[in-house]
N, CA, C and O atoms as a GROMACS GRO file, in nm:
protein
  364
    1MET      N    1   0.338   4.464   0.945
    1MET     CA    2   0.448   4.469   1.032
    1MET      C    3   0.559   4.374   0.977
    1MET      O    4   0.540   4.255   0.953
    2ALA      N    5   0.672   4.438   0.961
    2ALA     CA    6   0.790   4.361   0.905
    2ALA      C    7   0.860   4.274   1.012
    2ALA      O    8   0.862   4.310   1.130
    3LEU      N    9   0.915   4.167   0.974
    3LEU     CA   10   0.997   4.090   1.057
    3LEU      C   11   1.132   4.157   1.079
    3LEU      O   12   1.177   4.227   0.988
    4PRO      N   13   1.201   4.142   1.192
    4PRO     CA   14   1.329   4.208   1.203
    4PRO      C   15   1.445   4.126   1.131
    4PRO      O   16   1.555   4.176   1.110
    5ILE      N   17   1.413   4.002   1.096
    5ILE     CA   18   1.527   3.917   1.023
    5ILE      C   19   1.474   3.892   0.888
    5ILE      O   20   1.361   3.845   0.871
    6SER      N   21   1.555   3.924   0.790
    6SER     CA   22   1.523   3.885   0.655
    6SER      C   23   1.548   3.744   0.620
    6SER      O   24   1.611   3.674   0.700
    7ALA      N   25   1.507   3.697   0.512
    7ALA     CA   26   1.531   3.554   0.471
    7ALA      C   27   1.680   3.536   0.436
    7ALA      O   28   1.731   3.424   0.446
    8THR      N   29   1.746   3.639   0.397
    8THR     CA   30   1.891   3.618   0.358
    8THR      C   31   1.983   3.621   0.481
    8THR      O   32   2.100   3.584   0.468
    9ASP      N   33   1.934   3.662   0.600
    9ASP     CA   34   2.007   3.650   0.724
    9ASP      C   35   2.016   3.511   0.780
    9ASP      O   36   2.107   3.481   0.857
   10VAL      N   37   1.925   3.426   0.745
   10VAL     CA   38   1.917   3.291   0.803
   10VAL      C   39   1.978   3.195   0.708
   10VAL      O   40   1.933   3.182   0.595
   11THR      N   41   2.088   3.123   0.755
   11THR     CA   42   2.152   3.029   0.663
   11THR      C   43   2.148   2.888   0.732
   11THR      O   44   2.161   2.875   0.854
   12ILE      N   45   2.130   2.795   0.654
   12ILE     CA   46   2.135   2.663   0.702
   12ILE      C   47   2.244   2.588   0.631
   12ILE      O   48   2.253   2.588   0.508
   13GLY      N   49   2.327   2.523   0.714
   13GLY     CA   50   2.438   2.452   0.656
   13GLY      C   51   2.397   2.324   0.591
   13GLY      O   52   2.291   2.271   0.624
   14SER      N   53   2.478   2.271   0.498
   14SER     CA   54   2.433   2.145   0.439
   14SER      C   55   2.439   2.034   0.529
   14SER      O   56   2.370   1.935   0.504
   15LYS      N   57   2.516   2.038   0.636
   15LYS     CA   58   2.518   1.927   0.738
   15LYS      C   59   2.382   1.923   0.807
   15LYS      O   60   2.329   1.815   0.832
   16GLU      N   61   2.327   2.033   0.837
   16GLU     CA   62   2.195   2.034   0.909
   16GLU      C   63   2.085   1.980   0.817
   16GLU      O   64   1.996   1.907   0.860
   17VAL      N   65   2.094   2.016   0.691
   17VAL     CA   66   1.994   1.971   0.596
   17VAL      C   67   2.002   1.820   0.576
   17VAL      O   68   1.902   1.749   0.570
   18LEU      N   69   2.132   1.773   0.565
   18LEU     CA   70   2.148   1.627   0.549
   18LEU      C   71   2.103   1.554   0.671
   18LEU      O   72   2.047   1.445   0.660
   19LYS      N   73   2.125   1.609   0.788
   19LYS     CA   74   2.082   1.542   0.916
   19LYS      C   75   1.927   1.529   0.913
   19LYS      O   76   1.871   1.424   0.942
   20GLY      N   77   1.863   1.636   0.879
   20GLY     CA   78   1.718   1.641   0.876
   20GLY      C   79   1.658   1.540   0.764
   20GLY      O   80   1.562   1.466   0.787
   21LEU      N   81   1.717   1.546   0.656
   21LEU     CA   82   1.668   1.456   0.556
   21LEU      C   83   1.695   1.308   0.589
   21LEU      O   84   1.616   1.220   0.556
   22SER      N   85   1.814   1.280   0.660
   22SER     CA   86   1.827   1.142   0.699
   22SER      C   87   1.735   1.098   0.802
   22SER      O   88   1.704   0.979   0.807
   23ALA      N   89   1.684   1.191   0.894
   23ALA     CA   90   1.574   1.159   0.994
   23ALA      C   91   1.445   1.133   0.934
   23ALA      O   92   1.369   1.049   0.982
   24ILE      N   93   1.415   1.208   0.821
   24ILE     CA   94   1.289   1.183   0.744
   24ILE      C   95   1.301   1.058   0.683
   24ILE      O   96   1.211   0.976   0.702
   25GLY      N   97   1.405   1.028   0.608
   25GLY     CA   98   1.420   0.907   0.539
   25GLY      C   99   1.415   0.781   0.631
   25GLY      O  100   1.355   0.680   0.593
   26ALA      N  101   1.478   0.786   0.749
   26ALA     CA  102   1.479   0.675   0.840
   26ALA      C  103   1.334   0.657   0.894
   26ALA      O  104   1.294   0.541   0.910
   27GLY      N  105   1.252   0.764   0.924
   27GLY     CA  106   1.123   0.745   0.965
   27GLY      C  107   1.026   0.682   0.856
   27GLY      O  108   0.941   0.598   0.884
   28ILE      N  109   1.047   0.728   0.736
   28ILE     CA  110   0.973   0.670   0.629
   28ILE      C  111   1.014   0.523   0.604
   28ILE      O  112   0.928   0.440   0.573
   29GLY      N  113   1.139   0.491   0.618
   29GLY     CA  114   1.183   0.352   0.603
   29GLY      C  115   1.121   0.267   0.713
   29GLY      O  116   1.074   0.157   0.685
   30TYR      N  117   1.120   0.316   0.837
   30TYR     CA  118   1.065   0.227   0.949
   30TYR      C  119   0.913   0.218   0.924
   30TYR      O  120   0.853   0.112   0.943
   31GLY      N  121   0.854   0.323   0.885
   31GLY     CA  122   0.707   0.314   0.862
   31GLY      C  123   0.674   0.207   0.746
   31GLY      O  124   0.577   0.132   0.755
   32ALA      N  125   0.753   0.206   0.648
   32ALA     CA  126   0.739   0.109   0.543
   32ALA      C  127   0.763  -0.037   0.594
   32ALA      O  128   0.698  -0.134   0.554
   33ALA      N  129   0.862  -0.041   0.688
   33ALA     CA  130   0.904  -0.175   0.735
   33ALA      C  131   0.799  -0.223   0.833
   33ALA      O  132   0.793  -0.344   0.855
   34ALA      N  133   0.715  -0.140   0.894
   34ALA     CA  134   0.609  -0.183   0.989
   34ALA      C  135   0.485  -0.223   0.916
   34ALA      O  136   0.401  -0.294   0.973
   35ILE      N  137   0.467  -0.180   0.787
   35ILE     CA  138   0.341  -0.214   0.721
   35ILE      C  139   0.323  -0.362   0.696
   35ILE      O  140   0.215  -0.418   0.719
   36GLY      N  141   0.436  -0.430   0.646
   36GLY     CA  142   0.422  -0.576   0.622
   36GLY      C  143   0.390  -0.661   0.752
   36GLY      O  144   0.299  -0.744   0.752
   37PRO      N  145   0.459  -0.638   0.851
   37PRO     CA  146   0.431  -0.719   0.976
   37PRO      C  147   0.288  -0.689   1.030
   37PRO      O  148   0.224  -0.778   1.086
   38GLY      N  149   0.241  -0.568   1.012
   38GLY     CA  150   0.117  -0.538   1.059
   38GLY      C  151   0.006  -0.619   0.975
   38GLY      O  152  -0.087  -0.675   1.033
   39ILE      N  153   0.022  -0.620   0.840
   39ILE     CA  154  -0.071  -0.693   0.760
   39ILE      C  155  -0.057  -0.840   0.795
   39ILE      O  156  -0.158  -0.909   0.806
   40GLY      N  157   0.068  -0.891   0.815
   40GLY     CA  158   0.086  -1.030   0.844
   40GLY      C  159   0.027  -1.081   0.970
   40GLY      O  160  -0.032  -1.189   0.975
   41ILE      N  161   0.045  -0.997   1.078
   41ILE     CA  162  -0.027  -1.031   1.207
   41ILE      C  163  -0.185  -1.032   1.194
   41ILE      O  164  -0.255  -1.116   1.249
   42GLY      N  165  -0.230  -0.934   1.117
   42GLY     CA  166  -0.382  -0.936   1.086
   42GLY      C  167  -0.432  -1.063   1.011
   42GLY      O  168  -0.539  -1.116   1.041
   43ILE      N  169  -0.356  -1.108   0.918
   43ILE     CA  170  -0.388  -1.228   0.841
   43ILE      C  171  -0.379  -1.348   0.935
   43ILE      O  172  -0.470  -1.431   0.937
   44VAL      N  173  -0.269  -1.359   1.013
   44VAL     CA  174  -0.254  -1.470   1.106
   44VAL      C  175  -0.367  -1.485   1.203
   44VAL      O  176  -0.426  -1.592   1.217
   45VAL      N  177  -0.395  -1.379   1.269
   45VAL     CA  178  -0.496  -1.378   1.376
   45VAL      C  179  -0.639  -1.401   1.311
   45VAL      O  180  -0.720  -1.475   1.366
   46GLY      N  181  -0.665  -1.337   1.196
   46GLY     CA  182  -0.786  -1.369   1.129
   46GLY      C  183  -0.818  -1.512   1.087
   46GLY      O  184  -0.929  -1.564   1.100
   47ASN      N  185  -0.711  -1.568   1.037
   47ASN     CA  186  -0.716  -1.714   0.998
   47ASN      C  187  -0.727  -1.805   1.127
   47ASN      O  188  -0.792  -1.910   1.125
   48ALA      N  189  -0.665  -1.765   1.228
   48ALA     CA  190  -0.670  -1.849   1.346
   48ALA      C  191  -0.813  -1.842   1.407
   48ALA      O  192  -0.866  -1.943   1.451
   49ILE      N  193  -0.873  -1.722   1.410
   49ILE     CA  194  -1.011  -1.705   1.457
   49ILE      C  195  -1.107  -1.790   1.368
   49ILE      O  196  -1.192  -1.860   1.421
   50THR      N  197  -1.093  -1.782   1.231
   50THR     CA  198  -1.170  -1.862   1.153
   50THR      C  199  -1.157  -2.009   1.180
   50THR      O  200  -1.257  -2.081   1.180
   51ALA      N  201  -1.033  -2.058   1.205
   51ALA     CA  202  -1.007  -2.197   1.237
   51ALA      C  203  -1.076  -2.241   1.368
   51ALA      O  204  -1.138  -2.347   1.377
   52MET      N  205  -1.062  -2.154   1.469
   52MET     CA  206  -1.126  -2.180   1.604
   52MET      C  207  -1.281  -2.185   1.591
   52MET      O  208  -1.345  -2.269   1.653
   53ALA      N  209  -1.338  -2.099   1.513
   53ALA     CA  210  -1.475  -2.091   1.493
   53ALA      C  211  -1.528  -2.218   1.424
   53ALA      O  212  -1.636  -2.268   1.457
   54ARG      N  213  -1.453  -2.266   1.330
   54ARG     CA  214  -1.498  -2.388   1.260
   54ARG      C  215  -1.476  -2.516   1.329
   54ARG      O  216  -1.556  -2.608   1.313
   55GLN      N  217  -1.363  -2.529   1.413
   55GLN     CA  218  -1.337  -2.645   1.493
   55GLN      C  219  -1.294  -2.596   1.632
   55GLN      O  220  -1.176  -2.571   1.655
   56PRO      N  221  -1.395  -2.581   1.727
   56PRO     CA  222  -1.366  -2.524   1.857
   56PRO      C  223  -1.286  -2.636   1.943
   56PRO      O  224  -1.222  -2.602   2.042
   57GLU      N  225  -1.291  -2.757   1.904
   57GLU     CA  226  -1.210  -2.852   1.973
   57GLU      C  227  -1.060  -2.837   1.947
   57GLU      O  228  -0.978  -2.880   2.028
   58ALA      N  229  -1.026  -2.778   1.836
   58ALA     CA  230  -0.885  -2.770   1.805
   58ALA      C  231  -0.832  -2.628   1.835
   58ALA      O  232  -0.729  -2.585   1.781
   59SER      N  233  -0.903  -2.560   1.917
   59SER     CA  234  -0.862  -2.423   1.948
   59SER      C  235  -0.722  -2.414   2.026
   59SER      O  236  -0.646  -2.318   2.011
   60GLY      N  237  -0.693  -2.519   2.109
   60GLY     CA  238  -0.558  -2.510   2.182
   60GLY      C  239  -0.441  -2.511   2.074
   60GLY      O  240  -0.363  -2.416   2.069
   61PRO      N  241  -0.431  -2.608   1.996
   61PRO     CA  242  -0.315  -2.602   1.909
   61PRO      C  243  -0.324  -2.491   1.809
   61PRO      O  244  -0.220  -2.440   1.769
   62VAL      N  245  -0.444  -2.446   1.764
   62VAL     CA  246  -0.453  -2.330   1.676
   62VAL      C  247  -0.396  -2.211   1.749
   62VAL      O  248  -0.314  -2.140   1.692
   63ARG      N  249  -0.434  -2.188   1.864
   63ARG     CA  250  -0.395  -2.071   1.951
   63ARG      C  251  -0.238  -2.072   1.965
   63ARG      O  252  -0.170  -1.971   1.945
   64THR      N  253  -0.186  -2.195   2.001
   64THR     CA  254  -0.033  -2.196   2.007
   64THR      C  255   0.036  -2.166   1.878
   64THR      O  256   0.143  -2.105   1.878
   65THR      N  257  -0.025  -2.209   1.762
   65THR     CA  258   0.041  -2.190   1.632
   65THR      C  259   0.026  -2.037   1.602
   65THR      O  260   0.114  -1.972   1.545
   66MET      N  261  -0.092  -1.985   1.644
   66MET     CA  262  -0.113  -1.836   1.614
   66MET      C  263  -0.005  -1.749   1.687
   66MET      O  264   0.052  -1.657   1.629
   67PHE      N  265   0.020  -1.782   1.813
   67PHE     CA  266   0.110  -1.706   1.890
   67PHE      C  267   0.249  -1.719   1.830
   67PHE      O  268   0.324  -1.621   1.825
   68LEU      N  269   0.283  -1.834   1.785
   68LEU     CA  270   0.419  -1.857   1.719
   68LEU      C  271   0.425  -1.767   1.588
   68LEU      O  272   0.526  -1.700   1.562
   69GLY      N  273   0.315  -1.769   1.508
   69GLY     CA  274   0.319  -1.693   1.391
   69GLY      C  275   0.323  -1.544   1.413
   69GLY      O  276   0.383  -1.468   1.337
   70ILE      N  277   0.256  -1.502   1.522
   70ILE     CA  278   0.263  -1.355   1.564
   70ILE      C  279   0.403  -1.312   1.606
   70ILE      O  280   0.448  -1.202   1.577
   71ALA      N  281   0.475  -1.412   1.682
   71ALA     CA  282   0.604  -1.381   1.727
   71ALA      C  283   0.708  -1.367   1.615
   71ALA      O  284   0.795  -1.281   1.617
   72PHE      N  285   0.692  -1.463   1.510
   72PHE     CA  286   0.781  -1.456   1.401
   72PHE      C  287   0.760  -1.332   1.314
   72PHE      O  288   0.854  -1.269   1.266
   73THR      N  289   0.627  -1.300   1.294
   73THR     CA  290   0.596  -1.183   1.215
   73THR      C  291   0.639  -1.060   1.285
   73THR      O  292   0.688  -0.968   1.219
   74GLU      N  293   0.624  -1.050   1.413
   74GLU     CA  294   0.667  -0.934   1.494
   74GLU      C  295   0.825  -0.922   1.493
   74GLU      O  296   0.879  -0.813   1.510
   75ALA      N  297   0.890  -1.026   1.475
   75ALA     CA  298   1.035  -1.020   1.468
   75ALA      C  299   1.077  -0.939   1.336
   75ALA      O  300   1.180  -0.872   1.338
   76LEU      N  301   1.002  -0.946   1.229
   76LEU     CA  302   1.036  -0.865   1.113
   76LEU      C  303   1.020  -0.714   1.144
   76LEU      O  304   1.096  -0.632   1.093
   77ALA      N  305   0.918  -0.680   1.232
   77ALA     CA  306   0.905  -0.530   1.264
   77ALA      C  307   1.029  -0.498   1.356
   77ALA      O  308   1.083  -0.388   1.340
   78LEU      N  309   1.074  -0.576   1.440
   78LEU     CA  310   1.187  -0.546   1.527
   78LEU      C  311   1.317  -0.536   1.444
   78LEU      O  312   1.408  -0.461   1.480
   79ILE      N  313   1.323  -0.609   1.336
   79ILE     CA  314   1.445  -0.603   1.252
   79ILE      C  315   1.439  -0.468   1.173
   79ILE      O  316   1.540  -0.402   1.154
   80GLY      N  317   1.321  -0.433   1.131
   80GLY     CA  318   1.307  -0.297   1.069
   80GLY      C  319   1.344  -0.189   1.160
   80GLY      O  320   1.407  -0.092   1.118
   81PHE      N  321   1.308  -0.199   1.289
   81PHE     CA  322   1.337  -0.094   1.393
   81PHE      C  323   1.488  -0.087   1.414
   81PHE      O  324   1.544   0.022   1.428
   82VAL      N  325   1.557  -0.205   1.415
   82VAL     CA  326   1.704  -0.202   1.434
   82VAL      C  327   1.767  -0.137   1.317
   82VAL      O  328   1.863  -0.061   1.336
   83VAL      N  329   1.722  -0.161   1.196
   83VAL     CA  330   1.780  -0.105   1.084
   83VAL      C  331   1.750   0.050   1.085
   83VAL      O  332   1.837   0.128   1.045
   84PHE      N  333   1.640   0.088   1.125
   84PHE     CA  334   1.606   0.231   1.142
   84PHE      C  335   1.705   0.299   1.240
   84PHE      O  336   1.753   0.409   1.212
   85ILE      N  337   1.737   0.236   1.352
   85ILE     CA  338   1.823   0.297   1.453
   85ILE      C  339   1.965   0.298   1.392
   85ILE      O  340   2.037   0.396   1.410
   86LEU      N  341   2.004   0.195   1.324
   86LEU     CA  342   2.138   0.184   1.264
   86LEU      C  343   2.153   0.300   1.163
   86LEU      O  344   2.257   0.367   1.159
   87LEU      N  345   2.047   0.324   1.081
   87LEU     CA  346   2.058   0.430   0.978
   87LEU      C  347   2.052   0.570   1.044
   87LEU      O  348   2.115   0.664   0.996
   88LYS      N  349   1.979   0.581   1.148
   88LYS     CA  350   1.963   0.712   1.220
   88LYS      C  351   2.089   0.757   1.284
   88LYS      O  352   2.129   0.872   1.268
   89PHE      N  353   2.156   0.666   1.361
   89PHE     CA  354   2.265   0.699   1.445
   89PHE      C  355   2.402   0.656   1.383
   89PHE      O  356   2.505   0.660   1.450
   90SER      N  357   2.399   0.615   1.254
   90SER     CA  358   2.529   0.580   1.195
   90SER      C  359   2.612   0.696   1.146
   90SER      O  360   2.734   0.689   1.136
   91SER      N  361   2.542   0.803   1.114
   91SER     CA  362   2.618   0.922   1.052
   91SER      C  363   2.630   1.031   1.154
   91SER      O  364   2.687   1.136   1.125
   0.00000   0.00000   0.00000
């Protein structure tokens, strides 16, 4: 069964292609920007758990420092998201 539209009847303008490629590029960029903070948060939490297991009496200050480290590391992911939004909607 043949399709009623041939491949030559469908045209895509260069503007649509550029818009699609910019969306793909922005998505890949944000994905790459989220990898680093994800690894960083894992390292921070893992080391905090190790410190709390070795010295339970110091768990209060270690927990506070852990949450500060998580907040600063997560800020990097938020900066990556803002750059993604700027790249996506700037053109």
